[in-house]
N, C-alpha and C positions, 0 to 999 in steps of 0.2 A: 410345518415342514421345513426342510432345510432352505428349499428355493424360496419360500416366504420369508424366512428370516433373511436371507440373502437381500432380497430386495428390499427390506424395511431396512436394513443396516444401509444399503446403496442410498435409498432415499434421505434417510438421516445425515449422511455423509455430504449429500448435494447441497443441503443447506447450509452447511458451514463453508467458511472460507474468508479470506483477507477482505476488509472494508478499508478503503482511503478516503477520507473526508479532507477537503481544503477550504480555509478558510481566510476572509481579508484581514481579518484580525488576529494578533498573536495571540497565543495561550489556547488555540484550538475553541474559539468560543462557537457563535453560529456559523453553520457552514453553507456554503454556496454550492458544493459539487460534491457527490457521491459516486464511487466506483466501488464494484465487487467483482472479484474473482477468486479463482483459487490460487495460482501463484506462477510466475514468472509471468509476469504482465506488467505494462506501464501505463499508469492512470494520467491522463496527458488534458485536463481540461484548458478550455481557452480562457485566457489572462492571467494576470499575476495574483499571488497570493502569499500571506504573509505567515501562514501556518499550516501543517498537514498531520492529520492524526492517523495512525495504523492502528487497526484492531482486527480481532478474528484469527491472529497469529500467535505464534508461540517464540519462544528464544531461539530458535532454531532457523526462522525466516530471516534472511537479512535483508533490509530494506536500504534504499538509495533515494537520497533527494537531489533535485537538479535545477539549474536556474535557467534550463532552455527547454523548448518541446522535445519530444521523443526520447526522452531517458537516455542521452546519448552518453558514453564513458566521458567524453569531453566536459560534460556539463554537470558532472557530479560534484557537489557541494557539501554533501555529508554523508555518511551511512552508519547503520547500527544495526542492531538485531532486536526483534520482537515487537510488541504494541508501545507505542511512545507519541507523543505530541512532539512536532518538529518545529520551532520558529526560523523564520529567515534569517540571515546573517546581513551582508552588506547589500545582497540581489535579492529579488523577489523569488518564492518557489514557482514553477513553471510547470514539473512534471515529478513523478514520484513511481519508484520501481518496487515492486515486491518479487523476491526470489523464493522457490522453492525451498522446503527445510534441507538444509545441509548443502545448499547451493552457493558456491562463491562467486561465479561470473555470470555476467549477463548474457 
């Protein structure tokens, strides 16, 4: 029936979403912290990280990298679109934001 198909589609969609993984080594090697969500969320693990991997998103999801906790606009040190591995620059990575598709602001 229509409702059964709708429930199956909703269940299939609920399993998808963004995954943000933090590593203490560059190149997104082994991961110490993993966060999952749909979109418009800040992944904010304790500690300092050398790389972060975004997956489960597409090129319409904007991502931002931060060198302080809580994904504040003032702490943004990088931004891009879609799945990718980001390595730290002069400062460690402390948090990362995943926007909903097409969203430009936090």
